[in-house]
C-alpha positions as CSV (number, residue, x, y, z in Angstrom):
1,M,48.8,-97.9,-45.1
2,L,46.4,-99.5,-42.6
3,T,42.7,-98.7,-42.6
4,V,40.3,-99.2,-39.7
5,A,36.8,-99.5,-41.0
6,N,33.7,-99.5,-38.7
7,V,35.6,-101.4,-36.0
8,S,33.9,-102.1,-32.7
9,V,35.2,-104.1,-29.7
10,Q,33.1,-105.4,-26.9
11,F,33.8,-107.8,-24.1
12,A,30.7,-109.3,-22.5
13,S,28.6,-106.3,-21.5
14,R,31.4,-103.8,-21.7
15,K,32.0,-101.9,-24.9
16,L,35.5,-100.5,-25.3
17,F,35.0,-98.5,-28.5
18,D,32.4,-98.4,-31.3
19,N,32.4,-97.8,-35.0
20,V,36.1,-96.6,-35.3
21,N,37.2,-95.3,-38.7
22,I,40.8,-94.2,-39.1
23,K,43.5,-94.3,-41.8
24,F,47.1,-94.8,-40.6
25,M,49.3,-93.3,-43.3
26,D,53.0,-93.7,-44.2
27,G,55.4,-91.1,-42.7
28,N,53.3,-90.5,-39.6
29,C,53.6,-91.7,-36.0
30,Y,50.3,-92.2,-34.2
31,G,50.3,-92.1,-30.4
32,I,47.4,-94.1,-28.8
33,I,46.2,-92.6,-25.5
34,G,43.4,-93.2,-23.1
35,A,42.7,-93.7,-19.4
36,N,43.6,-96.9,-17.7
37,G,41.3,-99.6,-19.0
38,A,40.2,-97.6,-22.0
39,G,41.4,-100.3,-24.4
40,K,44.7,-99.0,-25.8
41,S,46.6,-102.3,-25.8
42,T,43.4,-104.1,-27.0
43,F,43.3,-101.7,-29.9
44,L,46.9,-102.5,-30.9
45,K,46.1,-106.2,-30.7
46,V,43.1,-105.7,-33.0
47,L,45.3,-103.7,-35.5
48,S,48.0,-106.4,-35.5
49,G,45.4,-109.3,-35.9
50,E,46.3,-110.9,-32.6
51,I,42.6,-110.6,-31.6
52,D,39.5,-110.1,-33.7
53,S,37.2,-107.1,-33.4
54,T,33.6,-107.6,-32.6
55,S,32.6,-106.0,-35.9
56,G,34.3,-104.1,-38.7
57,D,37.5,-104.6,-40.7
58,I,41.2,-104.0,-40.5
59,I,42.5,-103.5,-44.1
60,I,46.2,-103.6,-44.8
61,E,47.6,-102.5,-48.1
62,K,48.7,-105.4,-50.2
63,G,52.3,-106.4,-49.7
64,N,52.7,-104.4,-46.5
65,R,54.4,-106.1,-43.6
66,I,53.4,-105.5,-39.9
67,S,55.9,-105.8,-37.1
68,V,54.9,-105.9,-33.4
69,L,57.0,-105.4,-30.3
70,E,56.9,-108.7,-28.5
71,Q,55.5,-108.6,-25.0
72,D,56.5,-112.1,-24.0
73,H,60.1,-111.7,-22.8
74,F,60.6,-115.5,-22.6
75,K,59.3,-116.4,-26.1
76,F,62.8,-116.6,-27.7
77,D,64.8,-117.9,-24.8
78,E,66.4,-120.7,-26.8
79,L,67.6,-118.5,-29.6
80,S,70.6,-116.2,-29.7
81,A,70.2,-112.5,-29.5
82,L,71.1,-112.1,-33.2
83,E,68.8,-114.9,-34.3
84,T,66.0,-113.3,-32.3
85,V,66.4,-109.9,-34.1
86,I,66.5,-111.5,-37.6
87,R,63.4,-113.5,-36.7
88,G,61.5,-110.1,-36.6
89,H,61.4,-110.5,-40.4
90,K,59.5,-113.8,-40.5
91,E,59.8,-114.4,-44.3
92,L,63.5,-113.7,-44.4
93,F,64.1,-115.9,-41.3
94,N,62.2,-118.8,-42.8
95,I,64.1,-118.5,-46.1
96,M,67.4,-118.6,-44.2
97,K,66.3,-121.6,-42.4
98,Q,65.1,-123.4,-45.5
99,K,68.4,-122.6,-47.3
100,D,70.4,-124.0,-44.5
101,E,68.4,-127.2,-44.4
102,L,68.7,-127.7,-48.2
103,Y,72.4,-127.1,-48.3
104,A,72.9,-129.5,-45.4
105,K,71.2,-132.4,-47.3
106,E,73.5,-135.3,-48.1
107,D,71.3,-136.3,-51.1
108,F,71.0,-132.8,-52.6
109,N,69.2,-133.3,-56.0
110,E,68.2,-131.2,-59.0
111,E,64.8,-130.3,-57.5
112,D,66.6,-129.0,-54.4
113,G,68.8,-127.0,-56.7
114,Y,65.9,-125.2,-58.3
115,K,64.3,-124.6,-54.9
116,V,67.6,-123.1,-53.6
117,G,67.8,-120.9,-56.6
118,E,64.3,-119.5,-55.9
119,L,65.1,-119.0,-52.3
120,E,68.4,-117.2,-53.1
121,E,66.6,-114.9,-55.4
122,R,64.0,-113.9,-52.8
123,F,66.7,-113.8,-50.2
124,A,68.6,-111.1,-52.3
125,D,65.3,-109.2,-52.8
126,L,64.9,-109.0,-49.1
127,N,68.4,-107.7,-48.6
128,G,69.3,-110.9,-46.9
129,W,73.0,-110.6,-47.4
130,E,73.0,-107.5,-45.2
131,A,70.7,-109.0,-42.5
132,E,73.3,-110.0,-39.9
133,S,75.2,-106.7,-40.2
134,E,71.9,-104.7,-40.0
135,A,70.9,-106.6,-36.9
136,E,74.3,-106.2,-35.3
137,K,74.2,-102.4,-36.1
138,M,70.8,-102.1,-34.3
139,L,72.1,-104.0,-31.3
140,N,75.2,-101.8,-31.2
141,S,73.0,-98.7,-31.4
142,L,71.0,-100.0,-28.4
143,K,74.3,-100.4,-26.5
144,L,74.2,-104.2,-26.3
145,S,77.6,-105.7,-25.8
146,E,78.9,-107.5,-28.9
147,T,79.8,-110.5,-26.7
148,D,76.0,-110.9,-26.1
149,F,75.1,-111.2,-29.8
150,S,75.7,-115.0,-29.8
151,R,74.4,-115.6,-26.3
152,K,71.0,-117.2,-25.8
153,M,68.2,-114.9,-24.7
154,D,67.7,-116.7,-21.4
155,E,71.2,-115.7,-20.5
156,L,70.6,-112.0,-20.9
157,S,69.4,-109.5,-18.3
158,G,65.8,-108.2,-18.4
159,G,66.9,-104.9,-19.8
160,D,69.0,-106.4,-22.5
161,K,66.2,-108.7,-23.5
162,V,63.9,-105.7,-24.0
163,K,66.6,-104.1,-26.3
164,V,66.8,-107.3,-28.4
165,L,63.0,-107.5,-28.7
166,L,62.9,-103.8,-29.7
167,A,65.5,-104.4,-32.3
168,Q,63.5,-107.4,-33.6
169,A,60.4,-105.2,-34.1
170,L,62.4,-102.5,-35.9
171,F,64.4,-104.9,-38.1
172,G,64.0,-105.1,-41.8
173,T,62.0,-101.8,-42.2
174,P,58.5,-103.0,-41.7
175,D,55.7,-101.1,-43.4
176,I,53.6,-100.9,-40.2
177,L,55.3,-100.8,-36.9
178,I,53.2,-101.4,-33.7
179,L,54.8,-100.7,-30.4
180,D,53.2,-101.1,-26.9
181,E,55.3,-99.3,-24.2
182,P,58.6,-99.4,-26.2
183,T,60.5,-97.3,-23.7
184,N,59.8,-99.5,-20.7
185,H,63.1,-100.7,-19.1
186,L,65.2,-98.8,-21.6
187,D,68.0,-96.5,-20.5
188,F,68.1,-92.8,-21.6
189,Q,70.6,-93.4,-24.4
190,S,68.5,-96.2,-25.9
191,I,65.3,-94.1,-25.6
192,K,67.0,-91.2,-27.4
193,W,68.2,-93.6,-30.2
194,L,64.7,-94.9,-30.6
195,E,63.3,-91.4,-30.8
196,E,65.7,-90.6,-33.6
197,F,64.9,-93.8,-35.4
198,L,61.2,-93.2,-35.3
199,I,61.5,-89.6,-36.3
200,N,63.4,-90.6,-39.4
201,F,61.2,-93.7,-40.1
202,S,59.4,-93.3,-43.4
203,K,56.7,-95.9,-42.8
204,T,53.7,-96.1,-40.4
205,V,54.3,-96.1,-36.6
206,I,51.5,-96.8,-34.1
207,V,52.6,-96.6,-30.4
208,V,51.2,-96.7,-26.9
209,S,53.3,-95.1,-24.3
210,H,53.0,-93.4,-20.9
211,D,56.2,-91.4,-21.6
212,R,55.0,-87.8,-22.4
213,H,58.5,-86.7,-23.6
214,F,58.6,-89.7,-26.0
215,L,55.1,-89.0,-27.3
216,N,55.9,-85.3,-27.8
217,N,59.1,-86.0,-29.7
218,V,57.9,-88.7,-32.1
219,C,54.2,-88.3,-32.7
220,T,52.6,-86.5,-35.6
221,H,49.1,-87.6,-34.5
222,I,47.3,-88.6,-31.4
223,V,44.5,-91.2,-31.3
224,D,42.4,-90.6,-28.2
225,I,40.3,-93.5,-26.9
226,D,37.5,-91.7,-25.0
227,Y,33.7,-91.7,-24.8
228,Q,33.9,-95.3,-26.2
229,E,35.4,-93.8,-29.4
230,A,38.8,-93.5,-31.0
231,K,39.3,-90.1,-32.4
232,L,42.3,-88.9,-34.5
233,Y,43.9,-85.6,-33.8
234,I,46.8,-83.8,-35.5
235,G,49.8,-82.9,-33.4
236,N,51.7,-84.4,-30.5
237,Y,50.5,-85.2,-26.9
238,D,51.0,-81.7,-25.5
239,F,49.0,-80.2,-28.4
240,W,46.1,-82.7,-27.7
241,R,46.2,-82.1,-23.9
242,E,46.3,-78.4,-24.0
243,S,43.7,-78.1,-26.8
244,S,41.3,-80.4,-25.0
245,E,41.7,-78.4,-21.8
246,L,41.1,-75.2,-23.7
247,A,37.9,-76.7,-25.2
248,R,36.7,-77.7,-21.7
249,N,37.4,-74.2,-20.3
250,M,35.5,-72.7,-23.2
251,L,32.5,-74.9,-22.7
252,S,32.4,-74.2,-19.0
253,D,32.5,-70.4,-19.5
254,S,29.1,-69.5,-20.7
255,N,30.1,-65.9,-21.0
256,T,32.8,-66.5,-23.6
257,K,31.5,-65.4,-27.0
258,K,32.1,-67.4,-30.1
259,E,34.4,-64.7,-31.4
260,E,36.6,-64.8,-28.2
261,Q,36.8,-68.6,-28.5
262,I,37.9,-68.4,-32.1
263,K,40.6,-65.9,-31.1
264,Q,41.8,-68.0,-28.3
265,L,41.9,-71.0,-30.6
266,E,43.8,-69.2,-33.3
267,E,46.4,-68.0,-30.8
268,F,46.8,-71.5,-29.4
269,V,47.2,-73.2,-32.8
270,A,49.6,-70.5,-34.0
271,R,51.9,-71.1,-31.0
272,F,52.0,-74.8,-31.5
273,S,52.3,-74.4,-35.3
274,A,55.5,-72.4,-34.8
275,N,56.9,-75.0,-32.5
276,A,56.0,-77.8,-35.0
277,S,57.9,-76.1,-37.7
278,K,61.1,-76.1,-35.6
279,S,60.8,-79.8,-34.7
280,K,62.6,-82.7,-36.5
281,Q,59.2,-84.1,-37.4
282,A,57.6,-83.6,-40.8
283,T,57.1,-79.9,-41.3
284,S,53.8,-80.7,-43.0
285,R,52.4,-81.0,-39.4
286,K,52.6,-77.1,-39.2
287,K,50.3,-76.8,-42.2
288,M,47.9,-79.4,-40.8
289,L,47.7,-77.6,-37.5
290,E,46.9,-74.3,-39.2
291,K,43.9,-75.9,-40.9
292,I,42.3,-76.9,-37.5
293,T,38.9,-75.3,-36.8
294,L,37.0,-74.9,-33.5
295,D,35.0,-78.0,-34.1
296,D,38.1,-80.2,-34.5
297,I,39.0,-79.7,-30.8
298,K,37.0,-81.7,-28.2
299,P,37.1,-81.6,-24.4
300,T,38.3,-84.7,-22.8
301,S,36.2,-86.7,-20.3
302,R,39.4,-87.6,-18.3
303,K,39.7,-86.6,-14.7
304,Y,43.0,-85.7,-13.1
305,P,43.9,-86.7,-9.5
306,F,44.5,-83.8,-7.1
307,I,47.7,-84.4,-5.1
308,Q,48.8,-81.9,-2.5
309,L,51.8,-82.9,-0.6
310,E,52.0,-80.7,2.5
311,I,54.8,-81.0,5.1
312,G,54.0,-81.2,8.8
313,R,57.4,-79.9,10.0
314,E,59.9,-77.5,8.4
315,L,63.3,-79.1,7.5
316,G,66.5,-78.0,9.0
317,R,69.8,-77.7,7.2
318,D,70.9,-81.3,7.8
319,I,68.9,-83.8,5.7
320,V,71.1,-86.9,5.3
321,S,74.8,-87.9,5.3
322,V,75.8,-91.2,3.6
323,E,79.3,-92.4,4.2
324,N,81.0,-95.3,2.5
325,L,77.7,-97.2,2.1
326,T,78.3,-100.8,0.9
327,K,75.8,-103.6,0.4
328,I,76.7,-107.1,-0.6
329,V,74.0,-109.6,-1.6
330,D,74.9,-113.3,-2.1
331,G,78.5,-112.4,-2.6
332,V,77.7,-109.7,-5.2
333,I,78.5,-106.1,-4.4
334,V,75.3,-104.1,-5.2
335,L,76.4,-100.8,-3.6
336,N,80.1,-100.1,-3.3
337,N,81.4,-97.3,-1.1
338,I,78.7,-94.8,-1.8
339,S,79.0,-91.4,-0.1
340,F,77.0,-88.2,-0.5
341,N,75.6,-85.4,1.7
342,I,72.3,-83.5,1.3
343,S,72.1,-80.4,3.4
344,D,68.9,-78.7,2.1
345,A,65.6,-79.5,0.5
346,Q,66.6,-81.0,-2.9
347,K,65.0,-83.4,-5.3
348,V,67.5,-86.2,-5.7
349,V,67.3,-88.8,-8.5
350,F,69.4,-92.0,-8.4
351,L,70.5,-93.4,-11.8
352,S,72.2,-96.7,-12.5
353,K,72.2,-99.5,-15.1
354,N,71.5,-101.8,-12.2
355,E,68.0,-101.2,-11.1
356,N,68.5,-103.4,-8.0
357,A,71.2,-100.9,-6.8
358,I,68.7,-98.1,-7.0
359,S,65.9,-99.9,-5.2
360,M,68.5,-101.1,-2.6
361,I,69.7,-97.6,-1.7
362,L,66.1,-96.3,-1.5
363,D,65.2,-99.2,0.8
364,I,68.1,-98.3,3.0
365,L,67.2,-94.6,3.1
366,A,63.6,-95.7,4.0
367,G,64.8,-97.9,6.8
368,E,63.6,-101.1,5.2
369,I,67.2,-102.5,5.1
370,N,69.5,-102.2,8.1
371,D,72.3,-104.7,7.4
372,Y,74.8,-102.8,5.4
373,D,78.4,-101.5,5.8
374,G,78.9,-97.7,6.2
375,K,76.9,-95.0,7.8
376,V,73.5,-93.3,7.0
377,T,72.6,-90.4,9.3
378,F,69.4,-88.3,9.0
379,G,69.0,-84.8,10.4
380,K,66.8,-84.4,13.5
381,T,64.0,-82.6,11.7
382,V,63.6,-85.3,8.9
383,Q,60.3,-87.2,8.8
384,T,60.2,-89.8,6.0
385,D,57.6,-91.7,4.1
386,Y,58.1,-94.3,1.4
387,L,56.5,-95.5,-1.8
388,P,58.4,-98.7,-2.9
389,N,58.4,-100.1,-6.4
390,D,56.7,-103.2,-5.1
391,N,53.8,-102.1,-2.9
392,S,52.3,-105.5,-2.3
393,S,53.3,-105.6,1.4
394,F,50.8,-102.7,2.0
395,F,47.9,-104.7,0.6
396,V,48.3,-108.0,2.4
397,D,44.8,-107.8,3.9
398,E,42.8,-108.0,0.6
399,N,39.4,-107.9,2.2
400,V,39.6,-104.5,3.8
401,N,37.8,-101.7,2.0
402,L,39.6,-98.5,0.8
403,V,38.3,-96.3,3.7
404,D,39.5,-98.8,6.3
405,W,42.8,-99.3,4.5
406,L,43.5,-95.5,4.5
407,R,42.3,-95.1,8.1
408,N,45.3,-97.1,9.2
409,Y,47.5,-94.1,8.1
410,S,45.2,-91.2,9.2
411,G,46.5,-90.7,12.7
412,E,44.1,-89.1,15.2
413,E,41.5,-88.1,12.6
414,Q,39.6,-91.3,11.9
415,S,36.3,-90.0,10.6
416,E,35.0,-91.4,7.3
417,S,34.3,-88.0,5.8
418,Y,37.9,-86.9,6.4
419,I,39.3,-90.1,4.8
420,R,36.9,-90.0,1.9
421,G,38.2,-86.5,1.2
422,F,41.7,-87.9,0.5
423,L,40.2,-90.8,-1.5
424,G,38.1,-88.4,-3.6
425,K,41.2,-86.4,-4.5
426,M,42.6,-89.6,-6.0
427,L,39.4,-90.2,-8.0
428,F,37.8,-92.7,-5.6
429,S,34.3,-91.3,-5.3
430,G,30.7,-92.5,-4.7
431,E,30.7,-96.1,-3.7
432,E,34.2,-96.8,-4.8
433,P,35.8,-96.2,-1.3
434,L,33.8,-99.2,0.0
435,K,35.2,-101.7,-2.5
436,K,37.9,-104.2,-1.4
437,V,41.5,-103.5,-2.0
438,K,41.8,-107.0,-3.7
439,V,40.0,-105.6,-6.8
440,L,42.4,-102.7,-7.2
441,S,44.4,-102.4,-10.4
442,G,48.1,-101.6,-10.3
443,G,47.4,-98.0,-11.1
444,E,44.7,-97.7,-8.4
445,K,47.1,-99.1,-5.8
446,V,49.6,-96.4,-6.6
447,R,46.9,-93.8,-6.3
448,M,46.1,-95.2,-2.8
449,M,49.7,-95.0,-1.9
450,F,49.7,-91.3,-2.8
451,S,46.6,-90.8,-0.6
452,K,48.8,-92.3,2.2
453,L,51.6,-89.9,1.4
454,M,49.3,-86.9,1.5
455,L,48.1,-88.0,5.0
456,S,51.6,-88.5,6.4
457,K,52.7,-84.9,5.7
458,A,56.3,-86.2,5.7
459,N,59.0,-83.6,4.8
460,T,61.2,-86.2,3.1
461,L,59.7,-88.5,0.5
462,I,61.4,-91.7,-0.8
463,L,59.8,-92.8,-4.1
464,D,60.9,-95.8,-6.2
465,Q,59.4,-95.6,-9.7
466,P,56.3,-93.6,-8.5
467,T,54.7,-93.4,-11.9
468,N,54.7,-97.1,-12.6
469,H,51.2,-98.4,-13.6
470,L,49.8,-94.8,-13.8
471,D,48.0,-93.3,-16.8
472,L,49.2,-90.1,-18.4
473,E,46.8,-87.9,-16.4
474,S,47.9,-89.3,-13.1
475,I,51.6,-89.0,-14.1
476,Q,51.0,-85.3,-14.8
477,S,49.3,-84.8,-11.5
478,V,52.2,-86.6,-9.6
479,N,54.7,-84.5,-11.6
480,E,53.0,-81.2,-10.7
481,A,52.6,-82.2,-7.0
482,L,56.2,-83.2,-6.6
483,D,57.4,-80.0,-8.4
484,K,55.5,-78.0,-5.7
485,F,56.7,-80.2,-2.8
486,K,58.7,-78.1,-0.3
487,G,60.5,-81.0,1.3
488,T,63.3,-83.3,0.2
489,L,62.7,-86.0,-2.4
490,F,64.7,-89.1,-3.2
491,F,63.4,-90.9,-6.2
492,S,64.0,-93.1,-9.2
493,S,62.2,-93.1,-12.6
494,H,62.3,-94.4,-16.1
495,D,60.4,-91.3,-17.3
496,F,62.9,-88.9,-18.8
497,T,60.4,-86.0,-18.7
498,F,59.7,-86.7,-15.0
499,I,63.4,-86.6,-14.1
500,E,64.2,-83.6,-16.2
501,S,61.4,-81.5,-14.7
502,L,62.1,-82.5,-11.1
503,A,65.7,-83.4,-10.3
504,T,67.9,-80.8,-8.7
505,K,70.6,-83.3,-8.0
506,I,71.6,-86.5,-9.8
507,I,73.5,-89.3,-8.0
508,T,74.8,-92.0,-10.4
509,L,75.5,-95.4,-8.9
510,T,78.3,-97.0,-10.9
511,P,77.6,-100.7,-11.7
512,Q,80.1,-103.2,-10.4
């Protein structure tokens, strides 16, 4: 168990949260949510002891071990993958190291013998004899090749490094598991395995994620950082979101009587309670949900962007024909003889273990790359616009303000009021449109790119990881807008929910 007692965090004049009191209990998975900049990652760092709170205490039950998903992907470059995983249990790793050093001594004496005996006893208590097989089993479950177990971390691909670091965090059954964006860069099979692992995990899990599907599958509770507070709610992400929207609608409708509100609430909780009882998560969540009262549900202060992707020209039957597309980079075949034909308005997702291949084919479709073998032919009615994974080339002039930046893409209509309308839809209001693009966060830049997409009225959109850097509210708005989009969509994403809800066609690029 981990207890947060009267914890406050403040940086300079900015207060992130104040007087937080939460108990994190065994058998539960707590999803930490909040708008960009609310302090989610900071909260995890305070819980793990990486940084100190301004006031208050973090109390960990005696004997409990905390494990944290490492964010520095280069920290263990000199260790093998297997050693990196075992290092997740620091005490066990140190015992193994001490044992090896003592046994290697040429002048091994009686005192060393006593010391080795103590270490061997503790080693057995920590299930040390099974450590390597347990670590290998985890790496196998995450689909890491057995030939990579002994390779140094700096020899592994970025995706495989993430898998090793995830296995490190999970290794040895920690009492408190803290995960910041654990699904980033994982393939769908690995995400599914992680979900099953956490669902069956008997200890405490605290996680930050922008993956709604993941939060819905694994979380028994949600901790919402809002109003400079961190409030605990029973249920998964969808329960929190829909209940907060219901509360906001109730508050805004002054004609709704208390009795009607209670009836709406009871119907809502009953629906989610029924779903909870069918899930793989603890069935006790159903009983907890049934105990919720009207006062337990609070409206959120979060705002959702409004994205409306209209098309300026109707699409004909011919969208794109790709024939024998091949792309070689530095002697390496990235795309090999790819052929497909899209003849109507579909939503096409590209999947591959090689993310470079996905970005490459999207760059080619967008006209950013022209030196390739094969043929790409678009229909005469097709008008494209592109949101690349790396949008830095669109923000080279850092000293232009948001209005002038967007004016470059607004065509004949150049008035400030017209442009501010599109910025306002993406939550840039008041004086914000006059700030310089150099101060924009990653998420704000993506929202600016969606303002550009709305202005273009293109009937074919090419989007490479469009939800990267966005908070959950923006992701939901993007998802809904693309679902309503009447044109053709070519896209990539790490978000399983996003793909599942949108894709009408999947094209898998087989790695070479």
